N, C-alpha and C positions, 0 to 999 in steps of 0.2 A: 543956511545951506540945507540944514536939516528938515527946516521948514517947507522950502521949496520943494524937496525931494518927498515930503510927505503929502505935498498939494498934488504930485504927479502920479500918485500911487491912486491906481484905479480901485474905486470901493468894491467890495466883494458882494455880490448881489445874493440876497436871500433866496430860498426855494421858491418862494410866491413869486418873488421879482423876477428870478430869470424864467420861472414858466411863462409868465406873462410876456417878457420878452420876445421869447421864441414863438408864442402864440402871435405877436403884432407882427412879427416878421413873417411868419406862414399866412397871415391874413391878406398882406401886401402881396405877396408872391401868388397865391390862389387866385387874389382877386385879378392880377394882370396874365395869368396863363391857366390853361386847361390842367386839370389835376394830374394828368399823365407827363405833361411837360415841366412839372416843378421836382426838384431832387433834393432829397435830404442835404445833400452836401452844400448845395445852395443856402439853406437857411442856416446850417451851420456856420459857413463862412460869413455871412453877414452878420450874425449874432456874436461871431467872435469866439466861438465854442468848438471843440472836438464834435466828431461824430457821434463818437461814443456816448459824450454827455448828452448829447441830444436824445440817444436811444434809451439813456437813463430815466428821461422825463416821458417818452413816449416810446412804447416798444415797436411800433411799424408805423409806415407812412400813412396808413389806413388810420388808426388812431390817433395822430397828429392832426390829419385835415377834420377829423370827427371831433376833436376837442376844439379846433377854431370854430366849427358850426355852432357847437354846443354854447361856446363861450358867447357867440353873437345872438345867439336864442336867447339866453338868460338875460342880456343887456336889454333886447327888445320888449320881452315881457315884463321886465322890472319898470321899463320906462312908460309902458302902455298900460299898465295896471290901472283898471279902474277904481275911482274914488267911491266909497259906499257911501249911499245915501244923495249923491249928486247926479242929476238926470243926463243921460246920455248925450242928449243934445247940447246940453250946456258943457259938457265935458270935451265933446267932440275937436273943437277949434284948439282949444289947449292941449288936447291930447296929440292931435297931428303936430301942431307945432313942436313938442318935444321928440315927437318921432321922427320929424324932418331935421330937427338939429342933431339927432343921433345919426341919420343917414349921412348928413353932411361931414360932421366932426369924424364919421368911423367909415369913412367911403370904403377904404380897403376892406373892412371886415363884412359891411353889407353886401358887396359885390361878391366876395368869398363864399359868403353864406348861400347866395342864391344861384353860386356855380355847383354846388355841391348835388343839384337834382341832375346836371348832365354830367355828373362823374359814373365814370363806368362801373365803379365799385359799390355793389348792393349795399354792402353795410352802411357806406357813408350816407348813400342814399336815403338809407331807413332813418338813420340820424335825423336829416334833413326832414324828411317828411312827418316824424315825430314832432320837430319843432314847430312846423306849419300847424299841424293840429293842435298844438299846445295854445298857439295865438289864436285859432278858430274857436277853441273851448272858451277862452277868456272873453272873446266878444260876445260870444253866446251866451255866457252866463251874465255879463253885464246888462245885455239886453233883456234877459229873463227877469233880472231884478229891477228893470226901470219901470215906472209907473206908465209911461206912455207906450212903450213897446212890448212891456211884459205878456199882454194877453196875446198879442202877436206870435210872440216867440213860441206859446202853446198850441197856436191853432195850425201855423203854417208850416206844413211840411217841406216848403221849398226854402226855409231860411237858412239852413246849414248849408246849402248849396249857393246860396246868394252870398253868405258871408264869405265862403271859400272864394266866390267869382271876385269880390271886392278886393280881397287880400291880394289876388293875382292882378288884378287892375292897379292896385295902388304900388305894388313890387315893379310892374314895367313903368308906370309913370315916373317913381324915383328914379329907376336906372336911366331912364332917357334923360332925366333933369340932371342926373351927374356925367351924362355925356357931354351937357353943354347945351340944354334946352334954354330958349329964350325967354321962358316963364320964371317969374320971381318965387322966391319960397312961398309968398302970400297966395300967389296964382296956384300953385300946386297944392298947397293946403286947401284952398277953396275949391278946387277941381275935385279932388278926394273927398272931400267932405260932402259935397253935392251927390257924388257917385253913391255913398254910403245911404245917405238919406232917401235917394232915388229908389235903391234897392228895398228899403225897409217901408217905402211907400205901399200901402194896400193895393 
């Protein structure tokens, strides 16, 4: 009897686990509804915690959404980091495969991340734009270190804008794919790869 009671006892989450749980709930809600339509009470109810506990982790709704955006940004940057010494062209397919796996597996987080720019809150939008700028810098750094594209990176004044445009294109393609596009993951990957190589072509 005591054993069964013990089995029914809910395991107490650590601080890190609880924070991750709240961010996951937030990612789902923010991916489904505009920023202004998500209420902290919803997050607390779904997570099974009090509103006060949620505010213990995040002092405002703005801070909460910003943390959701930052978490997704860190995931994307880690997954798409360039491998030193390996040519960009060789890494492109594998890198996009990894990225699309992330998009598929963390669809709520991906959608929530890209909803941030439409949020009326300027502080949240700044967090989102900093995250995009970090992705842009990561790609530009990989191109600058690449034997094939390094010279271009120094000479082309439009390269930063081209990379920024490619990121916007890739985001739009991925969001459409998540909505139920008929394209397979491999087709989406190849489309995005061709687009990047196209903007890099002199």
